[in-house]
N, C-alpha and C positions, 0 to 999 in steps of 0.2 A: 066315273068321271069321263071316260072315253066312250065313243060310239062303238058298240060291239058289232062286229061283222063276221059272218061265217061264210067262207069261200069254199067252193067245190073245186076239184081238179080242173084246170083249164080256165078258171075264172081269175080276174084280177080287179084291182081298184087303183085309182089315181088319187094320191094325196098331195095337194099343193103345198108350197112352202108355208111354214107356220102352223102346220097341223101335227099335233103330238100323236104318235102312233107306236104300237108295240105288236109283236108277233107272239102269240101265246103257245102255239103248237103248229106242227107241220113243216113243210119245206117251201121256201119262197125265193123269188128273185127280186131284188130291189134295185131299181135304176134311179140314179140321182143326176140332176143337172149339175154342171160345174158349179162349185161353191168353194169359198175359202173358209167355211166353218161348218161345224156340226154341233148342235146344242144337245146336251144330254138332259133328260127329264127325270132321271132316277133309275131305280132298279139296277144300279151299277156301282161298283166301288170307286169309279172314276169321278173326277170333279164335276159338280153340277153348278153352273152359274145361274142361280135362282133369279136374280134381278134381270139379267139379260133374257132368260127364258120367259119370264112374265111379260117383258116388253115385246117379245117377238111372236109369241103364240097367238093363234086365233082360237078363241073359246066359243065355238058355235056348235049347236047340235043340229041334227038333221039326218036325212037319208043319204048315205054314200052310194053313188051308183056302182053297180057291179058290171064290169066289162067282160064280155064273152068272146070278143074278138071277131074279126071279119075274115071269113075263109076266102083267100085270094087265089088259091090253086088247090089241087088235090093233096098237096103236101104242106102248105103254108097257111097259118092263121096269123093275122096282123092285129095287134092291140094298139089302137090310136088313142091319144089323149089330147088335152089342150096344150100340152108342152110342145113347142116347136123344135126343141133341141133333140128329141129322140122319139123313137117308137120301138116296140118290141115285136119281133116275129118269132113264132113258134113253128119249128120245122119237125114234122113227124114222118119218119121213113120206115118202111118195112124192109126186111132183109133183101138186098139186091136192088132196092129202089134208089133213085138219085133225085136231086133237087137242083134247080138252077133258076135264077131270076133273069128275065128277059131284059134286053137293053132298055134303058129309060125308066126302070122300075125303082131305082134307088131314089130315096127322098133326099133332096138337097135343101140347104138353107138359103 
């Protein structure tokens, strides 16, 4: 019933609001825009509001784009999505290496 997606280390995907998703294995970071609710779809002993879930969800199949990020420096990869509220940066440092963002590189709303 869900679109199955296999991600490799360093890859990510963007799921817009209304898309039911689950993590089957591995380690992940999930970023969410400000919201006053989270709807559960099952696989939990917590309450599932089925009527609201059916009203809110988008039931579309298709290919989910895999994001590999844009390398913006020798230490930083930025993952940009259609969400204006946030973006994710991955900073990779070797022992003794440092990272800094130059002036004007912060994204503002």
